[in-house]
N, C-alpha and C positions, 0 to 999 in steps of 0.2 A: 503916551504911546511911543515906544521906541521904534526907530526905523533902521534899516540895514541897507547896505549897498553891495551889489554883486557886479564885478567888472565883466563886461561882455565885449567881444571883439567887433560886434556889429553895431550895438546901440550905446556903447560906453558904459555908464553905470545904470544898472537896473535897481530901482528902489523897491523894497518890500517892508511890510510891517511885521510885528511879532506873530500875528495870526497866520499870515502867509508863510512866514518862516517855519512855523510849526507844521503846516501842511507840506511844505517842501521837504522837511526832515522826516516825513512819514516813510516807512520802509517801502511801501508800494510806489510812492513817487520817486524814491531813490532808485528803484528798478529801472527807470528811464535812462539812467547813466549807463545801463548795460544793454541798451538797444540803439544801434547806430541809425542815424537819420536816413541814410541812403544805402543801407544793406551792404552789398559787396561792390559798391561803386569805387571803393579805394583800389580795386584791382585794375582800374583804368586811371583814376585820379587819386594818387596816394594820399593826398591831404584830406580826403573825404572821410574823416574819422569822427566827425561830430555826432552828437547823440540827440535823442528826443528830449533829454533833460534840458539842455540849453535852449533848444528850439521852443519848448513850452514857456520858459522864462521870457524869451523874446516875443512870443505871441502876446503874452500878458502886457508887456511893456508897450508894444506897438498899438494894441487895442486901447490902452489907456490914453496914449497921445491922440489917437483918433477921436476918442470919446470927448476928451477935454476941448479939442479944437471945435467939434460940433457944438458942444454946450456953449462955448464962447460966442459962436456965430448965430446959433438958432435958439438961444434961451427963451426969447419972447414967444416964438412959435411953440416950443415945448410947454410953456406955461399956459398959453391960451388954448391951444388945440388939444393937448394931451394932459392938461391939468397937473403938470409937474410942479413940485415945490422943491426947496433946497434939500430936504431930507430924502425925498424920492430920488433925486439925482445922485446923491451920495450912496444911497442903497443900491441903485442900479449899477453904479461904477464898481462897488464892492462885489456884486454878483457877477458882473462881467469879468473882473480880474480873476476870481476864483474859478469860474468856468473855463477861461482861457488857460489857466494854469493846469487844470486837470483834464483838458479835452483829449489828451493823448495817453492817459494812464492805461487805457485798454489796448494799446498797440501790441501786436505779437512780435516774436523775434524777427529781426531783419525787416522791420517796418512794413511797408506795403507789399513786399514780396510774400510775407507770411499771411497776408489776407486771403491768398488763394486756398488757404487751409482752414478757413472758417466753416463751421458746420451749417446745416440748413435750419433756418428758423421755421418751425412747423406752422406758425401763425400766418406766414407770408409765402412759404415754400421757396424763399430765396435765401441766399447765404447771409449770415450775420455780417455786420461791418464792425470795425474797431470802435465806432461810436457806441454801439450797443454794449460792448464790453466796458467801455469807459463809464457809461451811465450806471450799469449794474455794479461795478466796482465801487463807485462813489456811494451808492445806496447801502452797500453791505459793509464797506471798510472805512469810509471817511465821515460817517455820520457824527461820531464823537468829536473828532478834531475840527469839523466845521461848526457844529452846533453848540459845543460846550465852551468855546473860547470866550473869555470876557469881552473882547473887542466886538465880537458878533452879537453876543447876548445884550450888551449895553446899547449898541448902535443900530443893528440891522435886523436881527432875528431871521437871518437867511438859513434855510434848511438844506440838508443834503438832497432831498427830493427836488427842491427848486433848482439846484445846480445841475442835477441829472437831467431834468426836463429842459433846462436851458440848452444843454448840449444836444439833446434829442430833437429840439425844436418843437416841443409839445407844451410850452407854457401857455397860459390863458392869453387871449388877445388883448394885450395891454402894451404900454410903452416899451416894455422889455424886449418885445419882438424886434423892434428897430435895432437894439443893441446886439441881438443875436447875429444880425448881418455882419457885425464886426468880427464874428468868429467863423461864419460860414456863408459866403456870398462871393460875388465877383470882386468885391472891394474888401475882402476880409483881411484881418491881421495875420491870419495863418499863412497865406501866400505872400503877404507883404514881408514877413520874416523869412520864410524858407527860401524865397528866391535870392535874397541878398546873402543869406547864410550859406546856402549851397554853393552859390557862385564864389564866395570868399574861400571856402574850404577846398573847393575843387581847383581853385586858382585860374578860373576862366573869366573872360571879359563878358560873357553872356550873363543874363539874369539881373543886370544892374539897371536901376531906374532911380529917380529922385524921390525918395520916401518923404522927405520934408515938404517938398512941393505938393505931393499927393495929399498929405495930411491937411495942409492949410487950404486945399481946394475942396475938401469934403464938406458936404452939407446934407440937409434933409430935403428930399423932394416928395412929390406926390405921384403915385402910380396912376396914370390916366385911366387905365382900364378898371382898377379896383377902388381907386380913391384912397388907398392906404398909404401911409408914409413909408418911405424907403430911403436907403442911403444913396447918395448921388455925388457927382462931381460938378463943381461949377463950370460954366462954359469956358472960363479962362484956364481951366485945368485939363482941357481936351487932350493936349499933347502928352501930359504925364500919364493920363489914362491909356493912351495909345502905347506909351513906353512900357507900362506895366504888362499889357497883353503881349507885346512883342518880346519882352523879357521872358515871359512864360513860354512863348512859342519857341524861342531859341534854346532855352534850357531843356525843353522836351526833346528837341531834335539832337542836341549836342551832348546832353548828359543823361536825362532820364530814360531815353530810348536808345542810348548808345548800344551797339550790337554786342560788345563784350559784357557790358553790364546786364543786358537782357539774358545772355547765356547763363550767367551766374544766378539770375532769378530762377531760371529753369532748373538748375542743379540743386539749389537750396530747397526748392519746393519738393523735388524728387527725394532728396535726402530726408527732409522733415517728415514726409509721408511714411517712410520706412521707420524712423525713430518713434513716431507717434503710434503707429500700429503695433510696434514691439512693446512699448510701455503700457498700452491700453488694452492689449488683447484679452486680459482677464477682468477688465473693469465692466461690470454689468450695468453701470449707470450711463455708459457711453455707447451709443449705437454706431456712430461713424468713427471707426477705430483709427482711420488714417487722417482724421481731422482733429483740431483742438477741441477740448471740452466746451460745451455750449455755456453761455452766460445765464443759465436758468436757475442755478442754485449757488449758495455760498460755497459748498463743497467743491463744485465743478470750477468755480472761479479760483479757488485756492490751488487747484491742480494746474489751471491755466497759467497762473502767475508764477509758477515755478519755472516756466519756460522763458528764457531770454537768450540773447546772443552768447553770453558767457557759457551757459550750459551746453549749447550746441558746439561751440568752439572747443570746449573741453573734450567732448566726445570725438570730434575730428582730430584734435591734437594727440589723443591717446591711441589713434589709429584703430578704433573699434567700429568706425563707420564704414569700413571696407571700401569697395571700389568707388562709391559715390563720394566718400570723404577724401579719397586721394585726389580727386579733381581739384579741391581747394588747396591741398598741400603742395601739389605739383604744378598748379595752374594749367592743367591740360583740359580745359573746358571745350565744349563743342565750338566748332568754327562756322562762321557764316559763309556759305558757298554761293548763295544767290540772293539778290536784293532787287526789289522793284524801286521805282521812284517814290518820293514821298506821297505823291498822288498818282497811284498806278494807272497805267493804260490798260485797256481791255486785252491787248496783246500780252502784257506782262502777267495779268491775272490768269489768262489761259495757260501761259508758260508754267506758272506755279502748279496748276492742276496737272499738267503733263509730267512735270518733274516728280511730283508726289506719286503719281501712278507708277512711274518707272522705278522709283526707289522702292516701292512696295514689291514690285515684280522681282527686283534684284536683292531683296532683303537687306536694304540699306537702312540702318537706324538713323532717324532724323526727327526734327520737330520744326513746325512752322510758327513763327512769331508774328503776330499781327498787332499793329499800333493801336487799333481800336479796342483791343483786349488788354492793353497795358493798364496797370493801376494808376499810372501818371497820365491822366487824360487832360486834354486842353479844355474840353467841355464848351459851355456857352461862352461867347466872346463879347457879349454886350454888357456895357456898363451904363447906368442911367446918367444922363447929362442934364443938369438943371439949367434951362435956357431962359427962365423967368424967375428971378429970385424972389420977387414980391408974391407971386401966385404959386410958386414952387412947381411950375410946370416942367416936366422932364421928357426927353426923347432918348431913344437908344443911341449909343455911341456910333453904331454902324450906319445910322441914318445920316450922320454928318461927317463921317470919317471914311475917306476912300481906302485908306490902308486897312482898316478893320473890315470894311465891307468886302474886300477882295481876299481876305485870309480864308483859307480852306482847311478843314481838319486834316491832320496827317493820317493817311490810310496805308502807310508802307507795310509791306510784308517781306519777311526774310526766311530763308531755309538754313538750318544748322545741322551739321553732322559731326560725329566724333572725329577727333584730330587724326586718327589713323585711317579714316575713310575719306579724307579731303580729296586726295588725288583721284581716287576712284570715282567719287561723287562728281567732281568737275568734268571728268571724261564722259560720264553719263549725261550730264547737263549739256555738254557741247554736242554730243551725238543726238540729243533729244530736241534742243531748240537752237543749236548753232553757236552758243556762247555760254560763258560761265558768269561768275559774280561780277557785278559792275564795279 
């Protein structure tokens, strides 16, 4: 089996085998080179030009290191309690690596900003997520490259369906469910990579934590409520667990929810709605014309995959996107004219309502951005801490950490208006509540 190495600025050399190399060279995986990790964040942090391609490689690498560290530490537990043997361990690692590699193949243009344009899933009456697209794309387009490669056929017999279900979290209740936590949980390799990668490319000091310390602190614990095994951090790793959460907290406030970045999220969604509606107006197979095609058929997925950052940037650069495209060419985005605190007071929330009402009366164009509606959410802050390595007993991090226990979700709200309305808007705000933007 021939191995290859890819140089990465975050992890050094990332090793891949021939099978993984073939998957990486697939045209649909290569599409990730054309989707920036942080959308238009480079309008604030010029170095933020990295893509979903390199992030996907990084997630695979970080998950592998976590997996190997846990195997080294908890091999006896896995053998006795979950009936693992050497072949099962190798197969689950191969499945984990492929799933991590492909988990983002369903991302829309401009990453999470584009998820606002996902159509409604008729089965749930909720919007699809990029994971639904990733799973559908794997089933329709990666079956051959996954299942027919000699490495897989000889050693693992992993199917495209199993990879898709791993990403969806719908695998049977077996040991592989533990490893899915390395892709999607409070301790996942996804955030382990993107925090360090985003921090590096933005050039900020936020988002940094000790990944090596985190990895050697990871273990398997037992959920006291369900009795099921779960990923945890040893008691000696409490401080690195705190650092991971604080890194996320700081990146959210300073990068992901930066006011200018959020203005461009608003503009790209508005522009994409126009472009999608124009392209799909005569498509009888698509009901929501201003949304992406749903991931329900191979034909619709092919239409969806034609959309990437390059396609939209080409439309903007040719100046055929009209007024909304000019926002990006001239950097004349909406400006923030009023902000609440990160945890708003009742007075501030009342002020937001008054300002909105006054703007409507005065026909001022505006939008309100709310942190809880951002695609970059802080979410749950608890990580399981294993306080008894022999019995695998765990407790929530917040129960033993004052720092985490006192962290509160960001609920900040901001009001944005067009650049030529800023002066007028500020005068209205001052007349309405006595002051303007903080």
